[in-house]
C-alpha angles and dihedrals in degrees: 000000000000125000090248092054092049091049089050091050092052093049092050091048091054094047090053089051092254097309107209097234097053096036091049091052093050094044092046093052093050091043091057089056090055095225126162131203127264122220107258133156137185146146122263127246150240093210129065129208136154108245137185131188110278126211129200095243091052094049111110117222101201098106136048092253093049092049089052091048091052090048095051098034101094098039092052100036093086092054100048148338131295117217133180111234128196094226103041108014119227112017136168137218129190126246130217096035129133117263089244094053121126131174122275096026104099104069139026144270122249129179130233124179090219099054107009123225112014123192115222104200120202097208118102091239096043094101087074109030097041094054107028130051130354140276128238137172123247127189095230102035109028116214108019126185118225109205121238139179103223119088117218133171084246138336103225141130114237132214126185138179146095092045091303135104126194139183137193133184113269115243122232122257112219115241095005124118107247090223090065100095091181089073098056112136114216104154125096094021109159116255093236091060092069131089115203129193134168107269094247090062099051093100094037114133089227096042092147089068089053097053112117118241111274088239088073095055097091089056096043093049089057091055098044135065134220112265100167110148129161128177134189117217120172089349089304121124114226122196109213099162096129126028109240090216089066092052092047091049091052091045093043088218135084117262117228117252114219130200115232114228131174127252123195101225135073101249141113120296114266134202112229109181105295093349134086110209112209134175110230110161123183107257110233136155109281119250106258090213092058116101112252127220116258115263116273114268115240106230123234113276117251120189090188091062090046090053090050091051091054090048090052091049092051091048090050091051092048093049092047092050093049092049091048094051093047091050093047092050090051091049092051092050091054098055130074134195129060097257095046091048092047093049092047092048090052092050091048091051088055089053092052092049091048090050093053091048091050092047092053092046093052094047091048091045092053092050094048093048090053092049091048090052089052090054094050092050091046091055093048095048117088116244114271133193120238090252092052093047093056111097118243115248089227096048111080093176091057091048091052091057098046116090136167125226105239126216091257090086089068095055126095112280095254089061098042119118128177113269116265123234113278112246114246115261118262116262118244117228 
């Protein structure tokens, strides 16, 4: 069975609320292959597209996006998965990230008079995805990066107001050159895509620790305005989304200005004295005669790690909920007057609803990524007979890799738990 057929079966099963006949067929097929689940995590989406695994040799190079995908394919393959989407062609998403991860949160902002606010990402692949292309949500993959050719200090939408500043990854615009900054789309971005901090912390070295809980975003969006503004001068993109004078006034201290210099290796940006060294290669179609890197190896599946990831997600949700309720109680105790209390209560109710929506999205996203990983591994494994798939009683290593898909995968999503390890078969005398 092809990966597309399996993906279709899973989508049909979900639409029929996990009808027993279809779900049993899918589960039975995967169970026969004896495949486990790999730990994966991601955020859910507002966009939907059928997607299949993409390889470098199958990537067309007739359009700007495809050329960029071919250029970035090998450097990013070891840090995530390439997929071919119906809307945007070859795209990429990172592996080994928390379920609550979103772009432009692991790193810091620095300022340069020549290009404005520059994001220094701390991920190994940030030199590419933070400065080229755009990010978009997909139902089955979470945050997905759409390759692009134009380098920028960052590709984000900005919001500012009420002593706060926020940013969110810019979405792609189909069929539009990514160097055309007049076509940037900043409206209708989902609240959970934003990261907000008090203005005085925008240039903080540990800005991630200053980011407000995502539960506050619906409130902060209502009290801020869009200030996204990019310019191109001498073929150089300049990010002028937030005036540095406002940040310095809130901080009551001048913010360092760094000089942007080039480095010749694909690695994270680095501060060297008064310079910020960045890698910004010109994106061109790769030389077909050049030797390519071997395809990324799919790691062995490990249900125990998947269980741990779900536990961490539940703990994160519990901690976030507790922090939200404590903050809301403090806010209510500090206001007076019937109208003020009523308005604040309504805003807090919106935050609680947004939190529950985000929690369900992240749980569902984690489950779907794990199922998708099952499918990919099933396609890549050679067919095996039932007798061959049974672990040998004398082979502990084989037993450790053989797992059974439990009935939990057929339950509604709020009851789903990662499958436990299958007990070893009893030894015959």
